[in-house]
C-alpha positions as CSV (number, residue, x, y, z in Angstrom):
1,X,43.9,-9.2,-59.1
2,X,43.6,-8.9,-55.4
3,X,44.1,-6.1,-53.0
4,X,47.7,-4.9,-52.4
5,X,50.4,-2.7,-53.6
6,X,51.4,-3.1,-57.2
7,X,54.6,-1.8,-58.8
8,X,54.7,-0.7,-62.4
9,X,58.1,-0.6,-63.9
10,X,58.6,0.9,-67.4
11,X,60.6,-1.1,-69.9
12,X,60.8,-4.7,-70.8
13,X,62.0,-6.9,-67.9
14,X,61.7,-10.6,-67.2
15,X,59.4,-10.7,-64.1
16,X,58.5,-13.4,-61.6
17,X,55.3,-13.1,-59.5
18,X,55.1,-14.7,-56.1
19,X,52.0,-14.9,-54.1
20,X,52.6,-14.9,-50.3
21,X,50.2,-14.1,-47.6
22,X,47.8,-12.5,-50.0
23,X,50.4,-9.9,-51.1
24,X,51.5,-9.9,-54.7
25,X,55.2,-9.3,-54.6
26,X,56.9,-8.4,-57.9
27,X,60.6,-9.2,-58.1
28,X,62.7,-8.1,-61.0
29,X,64.9,-11.1,-61.6
30,X,67.2,-9.8,-64.2
31,X,67.5,-7.5,-67.2
32,X,69.9,-7.1,-70.0
33,X,72.1,-4.0,-70.1
34,X,73.8,-4.1,-73.4
35,X,74.9,-7.7,-73.6
36,X,75.6,-8.0,-69.9
37,X,73.2,-9.7,-67.5
38,X,72.6,-7.5,-64.4
39,X,71.0,-8.7,-61.1
40,X,68.3,-6.4,-59.7
41,X,67.4,-5.4,-56.2
42,X,65.7,-8.0,-54.0
43,X,64.2,-8.0,-50.5
44,X,66.2,-9.3,-47.4
45,X,66.2,-12.8,-46.3
46,X,67.9,-14.3,-43.2
47,X,70.6,-16.8,-44.2
48,X,71.9,-17.5,-40.7
49,X,69.5,-17.5,-37.7
50,X,70.6,-16.9,-34.1
51,X,70.8,-19.9,-31.8
52,X,69.9,-20.2,-28.1
53,X,72.9,-19.6,-25.8
54,X,73.6,-20.1,-22.1
55,X,76.5,-18.0,-20.8
56,X,78.1,-17.1,-17.5
57,X,77.7,-13.6,-16.1
58,X,80.6,-11.3,-17.1
59,X,81.6,-13.5,-20.1
60,X,81.4,-12.5,-23.8
61,X,79.1,-14.1,-26.2
62,X,77.7,-13.6,-29.7
63,X,74.3,-14.0,-31.2
64,X,74.8,-14.7,-34.9
65,X,72.6,-13.3,-37.7
66,X,73.4,-13.0,-41.4
67,X,71.1,-11.6,-44.1
68,X,71.3,-11.1,-47.8
69,X,69.5,-8.7,-50.0
70,X,70.1,-5.9,-52.5
71,X,70.7,-3.3,-51.5
72,X,72.5,-4.8,-48.5
73,X,70.0,-4.8,-45.7
74,X,70.5,-3.0,-42.4
75,X,70.3,-5.2,-39.3
76,X,68.6,-4.3,-36.0
77,X,68.2,-6.5,-32.9
78,X,65.2,-6.7,-30.6
79,X,65.1,-8.2,-27.1
80,X,61.6,-9.2,-25.8
81,X,60.1,-6.9,-28.4
82,X,62.2,-3.8,-27.7
83,X,65.0,-2.5,-29.9
84,X,68.5,-3.3,-28.5
85,X,70.9,-0.4,-28.1
86,X,74.4,-1.1,-29.4
87,X,77.7,0.8,-29.7
88,X,76.2,2.5,-32.7
89,X,73.6,4.2,-30.4
90,X,75.9,4.6,-27.4
91,X,79.7,4.2,-27.7
92,X,79.8,3.0,-24.0
93,X,77.5,0.1,-24.7
94,X,78.6,-3.4,-23.9
95,X,76.8,-4.6,-27.0
96,X,78.3,-4.3,-30.5
97,X,76.6,-4.8,-33.8
98,X,79.2,-6.5,-36.0
99,X,79.5,-5.8,-39.7
100,X,78.1,-9.3,-40.4
101,X,74.9,-8.4,-38.5
102,X,75.7,-10.5,-35.4
103,X,75.3,-9.1,-31.9
104,X,78.4,-9.3,-29.8
105,X,78.3,-8.8,-26.0
106,X,81.6,-7.7,-24.5
107,X,80.3,-9.1,-21.2
108,X,77.0,-10.4,-20.0
109,X,75.4,-8.1,-17.5
110,X,73.3,-9.9,-14.8
111,X,72.3,-8.7,-11.3
112,X,69.8,-9.5,-8.6
113,X,67.5,-6.7,-9.7
114,X,68.6,-6.1,-13.3
115,X,69.0,-8.7,-16.0
116,X,69.4,-6.5,-19.1
117,X,70.9,-9.2,-21.3
118,X,68.8,-12.2,-20.5
119,X,65.8,-12.7,-22.8
120,X,64.5,-13.6,-26.2
121,X,66.2,-12.0,-29.2
122,X,65.4,-11.6,-32.9
123,X,67.3,-9.9,-35.7
124,X,65.4,-7.9,-38.3
125,X,67.0,-7.2,-41.7
126,X,65.5,-4.3,-43.8
127,X,65.9,-2.6,-47.1
128,X,63.5,-0.6,-49.2
129,X,61.9,-3.8,-50.6
130,X,60.9,-5.2,-47.2
131,X,62.1,-6.9,-44.1
132,X,63.0,-10.4,-42.8
133,X,62.7,-11.5,-39.2
134,X,64.9,-14.3,-37.7
135,X,63.8,-17.1,-35.5
136,X,63.8,-16.3,-31.7
137,X,66.9,-17.1,-29.8
138,X,67.1,-17.1,-26.0
139,X,70.0,-15.8,-24.0
140,X,70.2,-17.3,-20.5
141,X,72.7,-16.6,-17.8
142,X,74.1,-19.7,-16.2
143,X,73.9,-20.1,-12.4
144,X,77.3,-20.3,-10.6
């Protein structure tokens, strides 16, 4: 076996081994509890990636992101490599993290000196088994 983190789980479980980027990831696919089949926890994966958008200053827009995993992953957004603050961080924010994981802008902020919304965005889904990163999506402000 190669280098990496290995998980030992007591009991008899059907296992699947996947080799990715030299890391051995062990996923418990399922186990029987009595006569009932029960799904086990699994790492996040992005099922809907955000798309590029061009929007007018002051208008609302949404960058979509959906992820699945068990337990349900938490979603965070990053713009140009820095974490995006949303209404969960600051109730006065013009950005809202929707229950689906999408990032909603009440209005696009864009000025001569400050362009806080324009940039390249990614969403990151995390649970205790790992993280998944979406493709980049650019948000551009249309010229009037």
